[in-house]
C-alpha positions as CSV (number, residue, x, y, z in Angstrom):
1,Y,-19.8,12.1,-2.4
2,T,-16.8,10.6,-3.1
3,K,-17.9,10.7,-7.3
4,I,-18.7,14.6,-6.4
5,K,-15.3,15.1,-4.3
6,Y,-13.5,13.6,-7.5
7,I,-15.4,16.2,-9.8
8,Y,-14.0,18.9,-7.1
9,K,-10.2,17.9,-6.5
10,S,-9.9,17.7,-11.0
11,I,-11.6,21.3,-11.5
12,S,-9.6,22.7,-8.9
13,S,-6.0,21.1,-9.1
14,N,-3.5,23.3,-10.8
15,K,-2.8,20.4,-13.6
16,L,1.0,20.0,-12.2
17,N,2.7,17.6,-13.9
18,I,4.6,16.4,-11.3
19,N,6.6,12.9,-11.4
20,N,6.1,11.9,-8.2
21,L,8.8,8.7,-6.8
22,I,5.9,6.2,-5.8
23,S,7.3,3.6,-3.6
24,I,6.4,-0.2,-3.6
25,L,6.2,-1.7,-0.3
26,T,5.5,-5.3,-0.1
27,I,6.5,-8.0,2.6
28,T,6.3,-11.2,1.0
29,R,6.7,-15.0,3.0
30,Y,6.8,-18.7,1.3
31,R,5.4,-16.8,-1.5
32,P,8.6,-16.5,-4.3
33,K,6.1,-17.5,-7.2
34,K,3.3,-15.0,-6.8
35,F,6.1,-12.4,-5.7
36,E,7.7,-12.7,-9.3
37,N,4.2,-12.6,-10.8
38,L,3.5,-9.2,-9.1
39,V,7.9,-8.1,-10.4
40,N,7.2,-8.7,-14.3
41,S,3.3,-6.5,-13.7
42,I,5.3,-3.6,-12.3
43,L,7.8,-4.1,-15.2
44,E,5.8,-4.6,-18.2
45,N,2.9,-2.4,-16.9
46,T,5.1,0.5,-15.9
47,S,4.8,3.8,-18.0
48,N,8.5,5.6,-16.6
49,L,10.3,2.7,-14.2
50,N,12.5,5.5,-13.2
51,N,9.8,6.9,-10.7
52,V,8.8,3.7,-9.0
53,E,11.1,2.0,-6.3
54,M,10.3,-1.2,-4.6
55,I,12.1,-2.6,-1.5
56,V,10.9,-5.5,-0.8
57,L,11.2,-7.3,3.3
58,I,11.4,-11.0,4.1
59,D,12.4,-12.7,7.5
60,M,15.6,-14.1,8.7
61,D,14.1,-17.2,8.8
62,E,12.1,-17.4,5.1
63,K,12.7,-21.2,3.3
64,Y,12.8,-19.8,0.4
65,E,15.2,-17.4,0.7
66,K,17.6,-18.5,-2.0
67,D,14.2,-18.0,-4.7
68,Y,14.2,-14.5,-3.3
69,K,17.4,-13.2,-3.7
70,D,17.7,-15.2,-7.4
71,I,14.3,-12.8,-8.4
72,I,15.5,-9.5,-7.4
73,D,19.2,-10.1,-8.7
74,K,17.0,-10.9,-12.1
75,F,15.7,-7.8,-12.4
76,K,17.4,-5.5,-10.6
77,Y,19.1,-4.1,-13.4
78,K,15.9,-3.1,-15.3
79,L,14.1,-1.7,-11.9
80,N,15.1,-0.2,-9.1
81,I,14.4,-3.1,-6.4
82,R,16.2,-3.6,-3.1
83,L,15.2,-6.7,-1.0
84,I,15.5,-6.6,3.3
85,Q,16.0,-9.5,5.2
86,I,14.8,-8.7,8.5
87,D,13.1,-9.8,12.1
88,I,10.2,-7.7,12.6
89,E,7.5,-9.0,14.3
90,K,4.2,-7.5,13.3
91,N,3.3,-6.9,9.9
92,T,2.1,-3.6,10.2
93,Q,5.5,-2.8,11.7
94,K,7.2,-3.9,8.6
95,N,4.7,-1.6,6.7
96,N,6.2,1.5,8.8
97,Y,10.3,0.4,8.8
98,L,10.5,0.1,5.0
99,S,7.8,3.5,4.9
100,K,10.7,4.8,7.1
101,I,13.7,3.5,5.0
102,S,12.0,4.9,1.7
103,K,12.5,7.8,-0.6
104,G,9.2,8.3,-2.6
105,N,6.6,10.7,-2.4
106,L,4.3,8.5,-2.3
107,L,3.9,5.1,-0.5
108,F,2.2,2.5,-1.7
109,I,2.0,-1.3,0.4
110,V,1.5,-3.4,-2.7
111,A,0.5,-7.1,-1.1
112,D,2.8,-10.2,-2.8
113,D,-0.3,-11.5,-4.5
114,M,-1.3,-7.9,-6.1
115,I,-1.1,-7.4,-10.4
116,F,-0.9,-3.7,-11.4
117,A,-2.7,-2.4,-14.7
118,K,-1.4,-0.7,-17.4
119,N,0.2,2.6,-17.1
120,W,-1.2,2.2,-13.1
121,D,1.5,4.5,-12.7
122,I,0.9,7.4,-14.6
123,Y,-3.1,7.6,-12.8
124,I,-1.1,7.2,-9.3
125,N,0.1,10.5,-10.6
126,N,-2.4,12.1,-11.9
127,E,-4.5,11.8,-8.9
128,A,-1.7,12.6,-6.9
129,N,-1.5,16.8,-9.0
130,K,-5.0,17.3,-7.9
131,F,-3.5,17.7,-4.3
132,D,-1.3,20.5,-2.6
133,K,2.0,18.3,-2.4
134,N,2.6,19.9,0.9
135,I,-0.3,19.2,2.7
136,P,-1.2,15.2,3.6
137,F,-3.1,13.5,1.5
138,M,-4.4,9.6,0.3
139,I,-5.6,8.2,-2.9
140,W,-7.3,4.6,-3.2
141,P,-6.4,2.9,-5.8
142,K,-9.7,0.9,-7.3
143,E,-9.3,-3.0,-7.4
144,K,-10.5,-4.9,-10.0
145,G,-13.8,-6.6,-8.9
146,F,-14.1,-4.9,-6.1
147,K,-18.0,-3.7,-5.6
148,Y,-18.1,-0.6,-3.4
149,P,-14.5,1.1,-4.0
150,F,-16.0,4.3,-2.0
151,L,-16.9,1.9,1.4
152,H,-13.1,0.4,1.9
153,N,-9.9,0.4,0.1
154,N,-7.5,-2.6,0.6
155,A,-4.2,-0.7,-0.2
156,P,-4.8,3.3,0.1
157,I,-1.7,5.3,-0.8
158,I,-0.2,7.9,1.2
159,N,2.2,10.8,0.3
160,R,5.0,11.8,2.4
161,V,3.8,14.6,4.2
162,W,1.1,12.2,5.8
163,F,3.5,10.0,7.1
164,D,6.3,12.7,8.2
165,K,2.9,14.2,10.1
166,C,2.0,11.2,11.7
167,G,5.5,8.8,12.6
168,F,3.7,5.7,10.9
169,F,1.8,4.6,8.3
170,Q,-0.2,1.9,9.8
171,P,-0.9,1.8,13.9
172,E,1.3,-1.1,15.2
173,E,-1.2,-2.4,17.7
174,L,-2.9,-4.0,14.9
175,H,-0.9,-6.9,13.4
176,H,-2.7,-6.9,9.5
177,F,-6.1,-7.7,8.7
178,Y,-7.6,-4.4,10.2
179,A,-4.8,-1.9,9.7
180,D,-6.4,-0.8,6.3
181,N,-10.1,-0.4,8.0
182,W,-8.3,1.9,10.5
183,M,-6.5,3.7,7.6
184,C,-9.5,4.1,5.8
185,D,-11.2,5.5,8.6
186,I,-8.3,8.1,9.0
187,G,-8.8,9.1,5.2
188,R,-12.4,9.7,5.8
189,K,-12.6,11.9,8.9
190,Y,-9.4,13.8,7.6
191,G,-11.1,14.2,4.2
192,Q,-8.3,14.4,2.0
193,F,-8.7,11.8,-0.1
194,I,-9.6,10.4,-3.5
195,I,-10.4,7.7,-5.1
196,T,-8.8,7.0,-8.5
197,K,-10.9,6.9,-11.6
198,E,-9.0,4.2,-13.2
199,I,-8.8,0.4,-11.8
200,I,-4.9,0.0,-10.2
201,Y,-4.3,-3.3,-9.8
202,D,-5.9,-6.9,-8.9
203,H,-5.7,-8.7,-5.9
204,L,-5.6,-12.3,-6.2
205,H,-5.8,-13.0,-2.7
206,S,-6.4,-16.4,-1.1
207,E,-9.8,-15.8,-0.5
208,K,-11.2,-15.0,-4.1
209,K,-12.8,-17.5,-5.9
210,D,-10.7,-20.1,-7.4
211,G,-7.7,-18.8,-4.7
212,L,-5.9,-21.0,-2.6
213,I,-5.6,-21.1,1.1
214,D,-1.5,-21.4,1.3
215,E,0.8,-21.4,4.9
216,T,1.4,-17.6,4.6
217,H,-2.7,-16.7,4.5
218,K,-2.9,-19.3,7.5
219,N,-0.3,-17.7,9.5
220,T,-2.0,-14.2,9.2
221,M,-5.2,-15.7,9.7
222,R,-3.8,-17.0,13.0
223,R,-1.8,-14.5,14.4
224,S,-4.8,-11.8,14.1
225,K,-6.9,-14.0,15.8
226,N,-4.0,-14.6,18.5
227,Y,-3.5,-10.9,18.8
228,N,-7.8,-10.3,19.0
229,E,-7.3,-7.7,16.3
230,E,-10.8,-6.6,16.0
231,K,-11.0,-5.5,19.6
232,I,-7.5,-3.7,19.2
233,Y,-9.3,-2.1,16.2
234,N,-12.5,-1.0,18.1
235,E,-10.4,0.4,20.9
236,L,-8.1,2.2,19.3
237,K,-11.2,4.2,17.0
238,N,-11.1,6.6,20.4
239,S,-7.7,7.6,19.0
240,Q,-8.2,8.5,15.6
241,N,-9.2,12.2,15.9
242,D,-6.3,12.9,17.4
243,V,-4.7,11.2,14.0
244,V,-6.6,14.2,12.0
245,K,-5.7,17.0,14.4
246,R,-2.2,15.6,13.9
247,L,-3.2,15.7,9.8
248,L,-4.8,19.4,10.3
249,N,-1.7,21.1,12.2
């Protein structure tokens, strides 16, 4: 189904050469080295840095605050990057806050342990141009090594129209782990989504083979269990049709 949908969108698109501004929205904690690797991959693999902005959020009690600030200072002359330091409880709330203050046409929540593939921005722009820019749409960027990209996506991208109609990127009842599941549900029900033809990133998360379970991952897992995210996710399914109606209106 998704392959047929991709072919249809490719044939029916008007092939407009629109250079969308892509907002990379990253929350990070206790991972300055991984974060620096992410920024380096952006600098090395982005075709047009003028079409990218990056907004980074750290907590007020971040123990590596100086390291993060040094990294930002190091790259701010090469990349449109800024650092926000604020206390917000849930990761979903942080992502919604970053979405609100961003300026991009496309909103891309990017984890601090991701690495971008070559020319990723060209691929994202090409897929975005298959949609009418005045309607809400979602892009599922392919992840390296992810076996079934048509079943789920760990980092769905939405356009600004989607955010404006919904008023949020992720449901703030959730904390972190089930937010992408919920977003994928909405994308399937609404129908205006596409899976990229090319691989966009590699996700070097802690649970991968040879990955290291660090303090950040442990804390996020603990908070997810404390919030009982699985239960909340199942309860929120009843509200998904209302969100779809909002996108359609």
